[in-house]
KEVORO-503836 format. One line per 5 residues: number of its first residue (from 1); for each residue y, z, x of C-alpha. Coordinates in steps of 0.1 Angstrom, whole numbers, padded with zeros to 4 digits, m for minus. Last residue first. Layout:
! KEVORO-503836
NUM> Y,Z,X ~ ...
//
This chain:
! KEVORO-503836
472> 0902,1373,1017 ~ 0928,1354,0997 ~ 0956,1370,0976 ~ 0969,1352,0946 ~ 0997,1329,0937
467> 1034,1337,0933 ~ 1050,1371,0931 ~ 1066,1388,0901 ~ 1033,1402,0887 ~ 1009,1402,0916
462> 1030,1408,0947 ~ 1061,1426,0934 ~ 1040,1444,0908 ~ 1015,1457,0934 ~ 1043,1466,0958
457> 1062,1485,0931 ~ 1030,1504,0920 ~ 1037,1539,0935 ~ 1007,1560,0925 ~ 1008,1593,0906
452> 0983,1578,0882 ~ 0997,1588,0848 ~ 1034,1586,0858 ~ 1029,1553,0878 ~ 1011,1535,0849
447> 1037,1548,0824 ~ 1066,1536,0847 ~ 1050,1501,0851 ~ 1047,1497,0813 ~ 1083,1505,0808
442> 1093,1482,0837 ~ 1075,1453,0820 ~ 1095,1454,0788 ~ 1094,1470,0754 ~ 1108,1468,0719
437> 1104,1493,0690 ~ 1076,1506,0667 ~ 1067,1529,0696 ~ 1089,1523,0726 ~ 1112,1553,0728
432> 1087,1576,0712 ~ 1061,1567,0739 ~ 1028,1567,0721 ~ 1016,1533,0731 ~ 1026,1538,0767
427> 1009,1572,0767 ~ 0977,1556,0754 ~ 0979,1530,0781 ~ 0984,1556,0808 ~ 0955,1577,0795
422> 0932,1547,0796 ~ 0943,1539,0831 ~ 0936,1575,0842 ~ 0902,1575,0825 ~ 0891,1541,0839
417> 0902,1546,0875 ~ 0937,1539,0888 ~ 0930,1510,0912 ~ 0902,1496,0890 ~ 0922,1498,0858
412> 0952,1482,0876 ~ 0929,1454,0888 ~ 0915,1448,0853 ~ 0950,1449,0839 ~ 0961,1423,0865
407> 0932,1402,0853 ~ 0948,1400,0819 ~ 0980,1386,0834 ~ 0962,1360,0855 ~ 0943,1348,0824
402> 0969,1350,0796 ~ 1005,1344,0808 ~ 0993,1327,0841 ~ 0964,1304,0836 ~ 0969,1300,0798
397> 1006,1290,0803 ~ 1023,1300,0771 ~ 1057,1308,0785 ~ 1054,1279,0809 ~ 1046,1253,0783
392> 1074,1266,0761 ~ 1099,1261,0789 ~ 1133,1276,0780 ~ 1120,1310,0792 ~ 1118,1298,0828
387> 1108,1325,0853 ~ 1080,1339,0831 ~ 1065,1369,0850 ~ 1028,1363,0855 ~ 1036,1342,0886
382> 1025,1308,0897 ~ 1011,1291,0928 ~ 0978,1281,0944 ~ 0960,1263,0915 ~ 0924,1268,0905
377> 0927,1304,0915 ~ 0934,1317,0879 ~ 0907,1294,0864 ~ 0880,1304,0889 ~ 0889,1341,0884
372> 0884,1339,0846 ~ 0852,1320,0850 ~ 0839,1347,0873 ~ 0849,1374,0848 ~ 0831,1356,0820
367> 0799,1351,0840 ~ 0799,1387,0850 ~ 0804,1400,0814 ~ 0778,1379,0796 ~ 0750,1404,0795
362> 0774,1430,0781 ~ 0778,1413,0747 ~ 0793,1439,0724 ~ 0810,1461,0750 ~ 0821,1430,0770
357> 0833,1414,0737 ~ 0855,1445,0730 ~ 0868,1444,0766 ~ 0877,1407,0762 ~ 0895,1412,0729
352> 0915,1441,0743 ~ 0923,1421,0774 ~ 0935,1390,0754 ~ 0956,1412,0731 ~ 0970,1430,0761
347> 0977,1398,0780 ~ 0995,1382,0750 ~ 1020,1407,0739 ~ 1030,1424,0772 ~ 1024,1390,0789
342> 1054,1376,0769 ~ 1077,1395,0793 ~ 1101,1367,0800 ~ 1097,1358,0763 ~ 1121,1386,0757
337> 1122,1419,0737 ~ 1084,1423,0739 ~ 1071,1441,0708 ~ 1053,1475,0708 ~ 1039,1482,0673
332> 1036,1444,0666 ~ 1031,1427,0700 ~ 1005,1451,0715 ~ 0991,1476,0690 ~ 0988,1452,0660
327> 0982,1425,0687 ~ 0947,1438,0693 ~ 0938,1428,0657 ~ 0948,1393,0665 ~ 0926,1393,0697
322> 0896,1410,0679 ~ 0897,1385,0650 ~ 0898,1356,0676 ~ 0869,1372,0695 ~ 0847,1374,0664
317> 0856,1341,0647 ~ 0865,1348,0611 ~ 0882,1314,0604 ~ 0918,1302,0600 ~ 0935,1335,0604
312> 0968,1350,0592 ~ 0969,1387,0602 ~ 0983,1409,0575 ~ 0991,1445,0587 ~ 1019,1429,0608
307> 1016,1392,0611 ~ 0992,1386,0640 ~ 0989,1348,0638 ~ 0955,1330,0640 ~ 0937,1298,0649
302> 0937,1261,0640 ~ 0963,1263,0613 ~ 0952,1263,0577 ~ 0956,1298,0563 ~ 0933,1327,0555
297> 0949,1361,0550 ~ 0932,1390,0568 ~ 0944,1426,0563 ~ 0948,1460,0578 ~ 0961,1488,0557
292> 0988,1513,0549 ~ 0992,1548,0564 ~ 0973,1538,0595 ~ 0998,1511,0605 ~ 0996,1517,0643
287> 0958,1521,0645 ~ 0956,1553,0666 ~ 0956,1549,0704 ~ 0940,1525,0728 ~ 0904,1537,0732
282> 0894,1553,0699 ~ 0915,1531,0676 ~ 0905,1500,0696 ~ 0868,1507,0692 ~ 0871,1516,0655
277> 0891,1484,0648 ~ 0867,1463,0668 ~ 0838,1475,0645 ~ 0860,1467,0615 ~ 0867,1432,0629
272> 0830,1426,0631 ~ 0823,1439,0596 ~ 0845,1411,0583 ~ 0820,1384,0593 ~ 0797,1380,0562
267> 0825,1385,0537 ~ 0846,1359,0554 ~ 0819,1333,0554 ~ 0809,1342,0518 ~ 0845,1337,0506
262> 0851,1304,0524 ~ 0852,1281,0493 ~ 0873,1307,0475 ~ 0900,1305,0502 ~ 0905,1339,0517
257> 0927,1370,0511 ~ 0910,1400,0528 ~ 0919,1436,0524 ~ 0909,1464,0548 ~ 0917,1499,0536
252> 0917,1527,0561 ~ 0896,1559,0555 ~ 0914,1584,0577 ~ 0897,1615,0591 ~ 0889,1597,0624
247> 0893,1560,0617 ~ 0866,1551,0590 ~ 0868,1515,0579 ~ 0872,1502,0544 ~ 0865,1469,0527
242> 0882,1449,0500 ~ 0879,1414,0485 ~ 0904,1388,0474 ~ 0898,1351,0465 ~ 0930,1333,0470
237> 0942,1305,0448 ~ 0973,1298,0469 ~ 1005,1316,0482 ~ 1013,1329,0517 ~ 1039,1354,0530
232> 1051,1366,0563 ~ 1073,1391,0582 ~ 1061,1392,0618 ~ 1089,1369,0632 ~ 1116,1394,0620
227> 1102,1424,0639 ~ 1089,1452,0618 ~ 1095,1489,0615 ~ 1070,1505,0591 ~ 1072,1510,0554
222> 1058,1477,0539 ~ 1058,1470,0502 ~ 1043,1439,0485 ~ 1053,1428,0450 ~ 1038,1399,0432
217> 1058,1384,0403 ~ 1036,1361,0382 ~ 1045,1329,0364 ~ 1033,1311,0332 ~ 1069,1305,0321
212> 1077,1341,0312 ~ 1065,1370,0334 ~ 1031,1383,0345 ~ 1034,1413,0368 ~ 1013,1417,0400
207> 1020,1451,0414 ~ 1023,1473,0445 ~ 1002,1454,0471 ~ 1005,1473,0504 ~ 1020,1460,0537
202> 1028,1425,0547 ~ 1023,1395,0524 ~ 0998,1377,0501 ~ 1006,1358,0469 ~ 0979,1349,0443
197> 0977,1317,0423 ~ 0971,1306,0387 ~ 1001,1327,0377 ~ 1026,1302,0391 ~ 1047,1320,0417
192> 1074,1347,0420 ~ 1071,1365,0453 ~ 1086,1400,0458 ~ 1087,1413,0493 ~ 1099,1448,0502
187> 1107,1457,0538 ~ 1110,1487,0561 ~ 1128,1499,0593 ~ 1140,1463,0601 ~ 1135,1456,0637
182> 1164,1444,0660 ~ 1164,1429,0694 ~ 1139,1400,0695 ~ 1162,1377,0676 ~ 1162,1364,0640
177> 1186,1385,0621 ~ 1178,1370,0587 ~ 1185,1343,0562 ~ 1152,1328,0550 ~ 1131,1296,0555
172> 1140,1281,0588 ~ 1156,1314,0599 ~ 1121,1328,0603 ~ 1113,1301,0628 ~ 1122,1318,0661
167> 1089,1328,0677 ~ 1069,1329,0655 ~ 1077,1321,0619 ~ 1045,1310,0603 ~ 1049,1309,0566
162> 1022,1298,0542 ~ 1021,1274,0512 ~ 0989,1262,0496 ~ 0979,1235,0472 ~ 0943,1231,0460
157> 0922,1200,0467 ~ 0897,1218,0488 ~ 0925,1232,0509 ~ 0961,1220,0506 ~ 0994,1219,0526
152> 1030,1232,0525 ~ 1040,1249,0557 ~ 1070,1271,0563 ~ 1074,1277,0601 ~ 1072,1241,0613
147> 1054,1225,0642 ~ 1086,1222,0661 ~ 1115,1230,0638 ~ 1107,1218,0602 ~ 1137,1231,0582
142> 1131,1248,0549 ~ 1138,1228,0517 ~ 1165,1246,0499 ~ 1176,1277,0480 ~ 1200,1307,0484
137> 1213,1340,0470 ~ 1224,1363,0498 ~ 1226,1400,0489 ~ 1248,1426,0505 ~ 1244,1461,0519
132> 1263,1490,0535 ~ 1261,1518,0560 ~ 1291,1528,0580 ~ 1284,1540,0616 ~ 1313,1521,0631
127> 1339,1513,0605 ~ 1338,1484,0580 ~ 1368,1462,0577 ~ 1380,1454,0542 ~ 1372,1425,0519
122> 1341,1418,0539 ~ 1333,1383,0553 ~ 1298,1369,0556 ~ 1291,1342,0583 ~ 1259,1322,0578
117> 1242,1306,0607 ~ 1226,1273,0615 ~ 1257,1258,0631 ~ 1280,1267,0602 ~ 1276,1283,0568
112> 1307,1302,0556 ~ 1310,1332,0534 ~ 1333,1349,0509 ~ 1319,1379,0491 ~ 1313,1379,0454
107> 1314,1413,0437 ~ 1282,1424,0419 ~ 1277,1454,0442 ~ 1280,1431,0472 ~ 1272,1395,0464
102> 1268,1363,0485 ~ 1266,1331,0466 ~ 1248,1297,0463 ~ 1237,1297,0500 ~ 1221,1264,0509
97> 1191,1262,0532 ~ 1189,1229,0553 ~ 1217,1245,0575 ~ 1192,1270,0590 ~ 1201,1307,0585
92> 1207,1332,0612 ~ 1230,1360,0602 ~ 1267,1367,0611 ~ 1287,1398,0601 ~ 1323,1402,0591
87> 1352,1426,0590 ~ 1335,1447,0617 ~ 1337,1480,0636 ~ 1308,1480,0661 ~ 1274,1493,0652
82> 1276,1489,0614 ~ 1244,1500,0597 ~ 1226,1476,0575 ~ 1209,1470,0541 ~ 1202,1433,0537
77> 1192,1418,0503 ~ 1175,1384,0506 ~ 1176,1361,0475 ~ 1156,1334,0459 ~ 1147,1298,0463
72> 1121,1280,0484 ~ 1108,1244,0485 ~ 1078,1224,0498 ~ 1062,1219,0463 ~ 1025,1224,0454
67> 1026,1260,0466 ~ 1052,1269,0440 ~ 1073,1296,0455 ~ 1101,1319,0443 ~ 1113,1344,0468
62> 1128,1379,0465 ~ 1132,1396,0499 ~ 1145,1431,0501 ~ 1153,1437,0538 ~ 1159,1471,0554
57> 1177,1489,0582 ~ 1193,1459,0600 ~ 1217,1470,0628 ~ 1252,1456,0629 ~ 1278,1443,0654
52> 1253,1421,0673 ~ 1262,1389,0655 ~ 1234,1365,0646 ~ 1229,1335,0669 ~ 1192,1341,0674
47> 1164,1323,0692 ~ 1162,1350,0718 ~ 1199,1351,0722 ~ 1207,1315,0715 ~ 1181,1287,0719
42> 1145,1278,0716 ~ 1140,1250,0691 ~ 1103,1242,0688 ~ 1073,1236,0709 ~ 1058,1269,0700
37> 1029,1255,0681 ~ 1019,1233,0710 ~ 1021,1262,0735 ~ 1001,1283,0711 ~ 0973,1258,0708
32> 0971,1255,0746 ~ 0972,1292,0750 ~ 0944,1299,0725 ~ 0922,1272,0738 ~ 0925,1285,0774
27> 0916,1320,0762 ~ 0885,1304,0748 ~ 0879,1299,0710 ~ 0845,1294,0696 ~ 0833,1327,0708
22> 0798,1338,0718 ~ 0800,1324,0754 ~ 0833,1340,0762 ~ 0851,1322,0791 ~ 0838,1287,0784
17> 0838,1267,0816 ~ 0858,1237,0825 ~ 0887,1252,0806 ~ 0904,1229,0782 ~ 0938,1215,0792
12> 0942,1179,0784 ~ 0916,1178,0756 ~ 0932,1209,0740 ~ 0966,1191,0737 ~ 0967,1186,0700
7> 0943,1214,0689 ~ 0967,1227,0663 ~ 0973,1264,0661 ~ 0968,1297,0678 ~ 0997,1318,0669
2> 0993,1349,0687 ~ 1027,1359,0695
//
């Protein structure tokens, strides 16, 4: 979840003291911007009404985009495994998108669009364990739920379109399984666009092929499990430059797509995120997508979004870049399966960014920590665990879901000792049942207890589930 976006309610909820003196974004800013950006439809099973009788293995997305026009057309091919015998499956797809046809091996399948879903019927029932596929051909003007998830805008007079699906906006612009319960194992994205532009997306660029009509087909390939809300694309006149960073024996590519008018700004600041990458890789486990790349893609919202391998970012602010990078471990590799546990995404990204800034600017650590405590204790109540997942403001409470939650990590680190805490977090990251999958608070608690030999139920009851804070 790191979407840090418009500054609409910042005035109402700015911190009285800046948490990190060097950064232009405080934790409070991030949360306020996120809460605004997430003020959208939250319904169904984690924002999804798709059926649970199938497991998505792979998406092949073919999209045609002209950044001057708010419109999308194309096809999404879904490869899937049947988990419960089925004669039909249901995907999420907003009704503003219109399906022209659904095909399976050139045969038309019958389908029905209703209540922001698409039901697809098979000629014969598919048995449990069967693997199959179909392609949905569609077009339309994407819905604008909340602050939108498919934005047409401009920069320096040039049009741009970008996607921003978190938490439940993917269905606004493409048919998908939209909940926090199923990751595709891999994806291919093909974007057809006017040749004067470039298209950015997840993974590794495969080709840019000129076709008739002054258009280019850009192909991106990503071969890691990915949650639906982290699949993204953006199209404009990007300037592209490449860096590398040494992570052990691996030389990892870092690729930046930025607006030409901001090229020097991004070039001058990219080294900071490479420094953070080496620090996180050493302290929190290997960079999760080490066979591919990390990337920045500039967009026009007031912050950043941790799209997997391709963070969308408004400006190369040091702590903002570190926060979004931290999400690649916490949020992308390990994804919370409910907004009830949003701290597992946001708190760790906040903590990783803060620890990196402490290392880089140690003289400011004490003031930053004191400001953090002052904010947490400014009101008497509140738990880190989200009690009301229908309240966007509660989910993205800066005082609770960011600040109090991140302070819990400092407390656990002190209780356990640095080396044991570090080992526990690395074990949590490497857990084969969680890696590239979904997680919850109990999973983190178990790893902390296993590494430390301490029983942490009382701690979590008081400081995670419990209200308020202890007074001495």
